[in-house]
N, C-alpha and C positions, 0 to 999 in steps of 0.2 A: 561425403564426397568432396564438398568445398574445403572442409577442414583438412582432409587428408592431402589436398592438391597444394595447399600453401605450405605444408611442412617441408622443411629443408631436409636433405638427407642426414644431417648431423643431429637433428632434433627428433627425427622419426622414431628411433627406438625408445625415446623417453615419452612418446605421446600416449595419452589415454583417451581413445576415441569412444564415445558413449552417445546415447540418445534417449529421448523421452517421447512417447506418443500418447496422446490423450484424446478421448472421445467424450463429448458433453452434450447432453440434452436437457433443455429447461422449458417449463410451461408455467404460465402465470394466469391468474383471472382478475382482470381489471374491472371494477365496478364503478359506478358513477362517482365522480369526485377524485378518482385516482389517476395518476399518470398513465397515458396511453389509452384511456377509455374514450370512446366515441370518435375514434379515428378512421372509421370506415372499414376496420378489419375485424369487428367483432369484439367480444369481451375476452376471448381466449387469446393469449399471446404465446408464441412458441419461438424457440431458437435452438440450433444445433451448431456444434462447433468441432472440427477436427484439426488438432495441432500436432506439430512435429518440431522438436528442438534436436539439432545435431551439435554436439559438443566436442571440442578438441582441447584438452588441458594437458599441460605437461611441462617440462623443464629439464635443465642440465645444471648440476652443481647449484649455483646460487642465482640463477636465472630461471624464471618461469613465465609461462604465457597462457592465455585463455582466448578461445575463439568459439562464440555460439551463434549459429544461424537458426532463427525462429521462423516458422512458416505456419500458416493457419488458414482454413476455410471457414468462413462463418455464414450462416443463413438465418435470418430473422424475419418473422411475421408479426408485425405490430410494434417492434422495437427497433431502435437504431442499431446499426451493425458496428459502429465505432464511435469512440469518444476520446477526447484528448486526455492524455495522462501527464503527470509531473515530469517525466523524462523529456517531453517535447520541448520544455523550456530550458533544458540543460544539454542539448545536443547540437554541435556545431553543424553537422550535417546528418539528414535522417539516415541515409544508406538503406533505403527500403523502396519497395515498390508494391503496387496493388492493382487488381482488376476489380471493378465494381459493377454490378448489374442490378440496376434499381427498377427497372420495368416501370418507369415514371412514377415510382412510389418508393421514397427513401426508407419507409417503414416495412417494406417488403422486399428485401434486397439480399443479394449474395455478394460477399466479399471474399477474394483470395489474395493474400499478401504475404510478404517476407520482409524480414528486417535483420540486420546484423546487430544482435543485441549486446554482445560482449566482444571485445577485441583490444586486449591490453597486454602489456609487457611489464614485468616486475623484476628488479634486481635487488637482491638482499646483500646488506653489509653486516658486519658483526652486531651492531646495535641499531640498525636503521634499514629501511627499504624505500625504494622509489618505484612508483608505477605510473604509467602514462597510457592513455587510451580509453576505450569505452569500458566502464567498470561500474559495479554497484557500490554505493556508499550508504551505509545503514548504521545510524547513531540513535541514541536515546534508550531508555529503560522501561517505558510504559508498555503494558500488555495490549491495549486497544489502540490508543493514540500515543504519539511521542513528540512532545514540543521540540525536542532537539533534533528530530529527524528532519532537518531543514531543506533536504533535497528530495523530499517525497517519501511517503510510507504506503504500506498496504492498508486498504480499507479494513475496519474491523470485521466486515462481513465477507471479505474476499475468501474464496475457496481454494484459489491457486496461488500459493505463497512459496513455491518451491524456489523460484528464481526472481530476485529484484531486478528491475529494469536498470540497464547500464547507462550511464551518463558520461559525457566526454570531459575528462579531468585529469590533472596532474596531482597526484597524492604522495606526500612524503610522510612516512610513519618512523617515529623515533621512540626507542624504548630505553628511558633513563635508567630503569631497573627492572627486575623481574616482576615487579608488581604495579608498574605504571606504564602508560603509552601516551604519545602526543601524535595527532594526525593534522596535517595541514593539507587543505584541498583547494585547488585553483580550478574552477569549473567554467567551461566555455558556454557562451550563449549561442543560440542560432544565429548563423551568418546573415539569413535573410531578415532578421528582426533588428533594425538598427536602434529601436527603442529600448532593447533589453541589453544591459551591460553583463559582462562576465561577473561571476560570483567567486567569493573567496571565504573560507571559514576554517576555524581551528577547533579540534575536539581533543580534550585531555581527560583521561581516566586514571584513577589511582585507588588501589586497596588501601583501606583504613582499618587497622585492627585486623581480627580474624575473620569477620563476616560482613564487613561494610565496604562500600564503594562510593566514591566521589567522582562526578563528572563536570566538567566545565566546558562551555562552548561560546563562540563569539565569531563575528564576521559581518559580511555584507552580502546578502543573498537577493538577486533580483533588485538591486540598488536600495534594498531596505537594511539599515543597520540592526543587528540583533545581538543579544547576549543572554546566556542561560546557564543553569546548573541543575544537577540531579544528585540525590543521595539515596542509596539503598542500604538496608540493613536487616538484621534478623534479631527478634526480641520476643522472649516468652512464647516460643513456637510459631510466631507470626513473622512473615516477611512483609516488610512495608517500605514504601518508597515515596518521594516527592520529586517532581520535576517541573521546571518552569522556565519559560523564555520571555524576554522582553523585547518588543519589535517597535521600531520606528517606521511608519508606513508612509508611502507616498513622498510627498515633499517634506516629511517631518512634523506636519501639523497634527498627525494622528498617531497616537501611541497606544500600545495594547499589551496586556500581560496575558499569557497562556500558561495555565499550570494545571497539574493533575496531582492527585494523591490516591495511593492504591495500597491494598492488603492482599497477601496471599496466604492461604492455609492448607495443608494437606492432612486429611483425616487418616486414622489407622488402616482404613480399607483402600487406601491409595487414591481416594478421590481428592481431587484439588479444586480449590474455589479461589476466584479472584474478584475483587470489588474495586472499582476505580471511580473517582469523581473527576470530571473535566470541566474547566471554566476557561473558555476561549474568548478573550475580550475582542477579537475580530468578528465574532458572531453577534447576533441580535437577541434581544430579550423579550420583544413584542411580536405578536402575529402580524401586525401591520407592516412591519419592516422586512418580512421574508422575501418579497418580491424583489427588493433591491439587491439581495445577496446573489441572484442568479446570474448576473452579468460581471461579478467580481472575477477577475483573472485567476485569483488564487483558488476560487471554488470551481471555475470552469475547468482548471487543470489538476484539480484534486489535491493541491497543497493544503487547502483548508477543507477538511471533510465534513465537518459539522457546521450546519447553517445557524443553529440556535447557540447561544452563549453557554448554557449549562446542559450537560449530559451526564447521567448515572449509568455506569455499565457493570454488569454482573456476568461471570463466566464460571463453568464448571466442566471438569474433564474427568473421565474415568475409563479404564479398561474393563469392559463388561465380560468378556471372555478372552481367551488367548488370541482370538481372531478378530473380535468385534471391539471397537472403541467408540465411545459416545462423548459428545460434546454439546453444551447448551450455552448460548448467549442471550442476554437481555440488555437492550439499550433503551434508556428513557430519556426523552428530550422534554425539557420544560420551558414553556413561553408564558407570557401574560396576555390575556385577551384585552378587548377594548375597555373593559371595566377595571382592568389591573389585577384580575384574579388569576393565579397560576393555573395553567392547563397542560396536561402532560400527554404525550404520545408515546408509544412503545414499539419496539421491534423485537420479535422472538425468533431465534434461529437454533434449530436442533440439527446437529450433524451426526451421522452414523457412518463409520468407516469399517469395511470389511477387508482383511488382508487376504487377497486371492493367492499371492505367492510372496517370496522374498522381494520380488522386483515389481509387484503390481498390486493395486488395491482398487475397490469399488467404494465411491462415496455417494450418499444420499443426503441432500441438504434441503430442509424445509424452513421457510421464511413465512412468518404471519405478522401482521401489523395492525394497529388500531390507533385512531386519533383522527383529527380533521384532515379532510383531503385538499384538493386545489380549489381556488375560487373561480370566478367567471372568467378570468383572464388566463387561467391556467397555472397561476403561482401557487406553490404550496403554502398552507396555513399552519403546518406543524412540521416537526422534524421527520417524523416517520409515517405519518397517517396517509400520506399520498402514494406510498410504495405498495403495489399490489402483492397479494399473497402469491407464493411461487414454490415450485418444486424443482430441484436440480439433481441430475444424476450424472456421475462422471466416473469413467474408467480410465486409468492411466497405468502405464508400464515402462520400465526402464530397460534398455538393452545396451 
């Protein structure tokens, strides 16, 4: 309704008005040493969410626009109902509202809210395009994490990856040839946060040969200079890639490399397998340093998703039947204990998706973890050991 109201008569015939509705239920079992255990709500944690996204997309000739309004109701028992995301650092104004009922307990609360998630206009030229407004920016080539996705990325365990969060930016795309592109982005900081400066970055991609691609990136994000590159290719039936970024953090006294290396392979039965190694110099290598990571703004807002420095990731996907699709992910975090010995923690995620119709599907997602939990102060002692086992069921459909 909101999208239809803002359409001018001239654009209305070119409008594509659609929507997505999603219902989600989740339950987790928190044992001693895991997050949310012993909070006065018992060991069983539950949450349910109903969300609706109304989308207006269209255009005339070389002009196009997009307007997405997202609403959601979330109720949680034993879990927080909201958490900051990467987009909060790259929006000039929130353009959102919410009603929160906590009943004197923030871990047993209901939140009803809305936000204008996308609102941008794009004009296309012969070999360029200019877009301004709230829009998604998605860079990088990694399958689990992407060092060049400097304005935020989906978590490897996220189950809702249909729409990346929009941020307030001016983006100029230039296409020097049919096999290359250059994107320049100027991203606004929140107007209420005087300590956060606007960000700017450049991203260049070019096909090299018949099956290779080179990417370059550079800029200044959250006042931290960065530069990076990625290379993808196919060799001997394997797809492989390397991606790296170099960051100068804070006042420039701290510098860090964040790089990944990965392989893809598809078997004759159409099973695809992905393996990636991640080394993020912004993370920690020892258990004793994990507590200090929790207050890092990059961690709080999800721009740095892994707390430990080194993580091994394995993923597999396969169509089980024409209607069933299966997926498995294994994440292994490696730290050193007080004696300097390596200690690993692991997260297993199994996803089963059933195609109810062409416009709807049902997802079952099971997460199981092992490793050391939290210490006496509630700080994690491993990458994944503090995460409770959980089961999530989601039904979504488009209209």
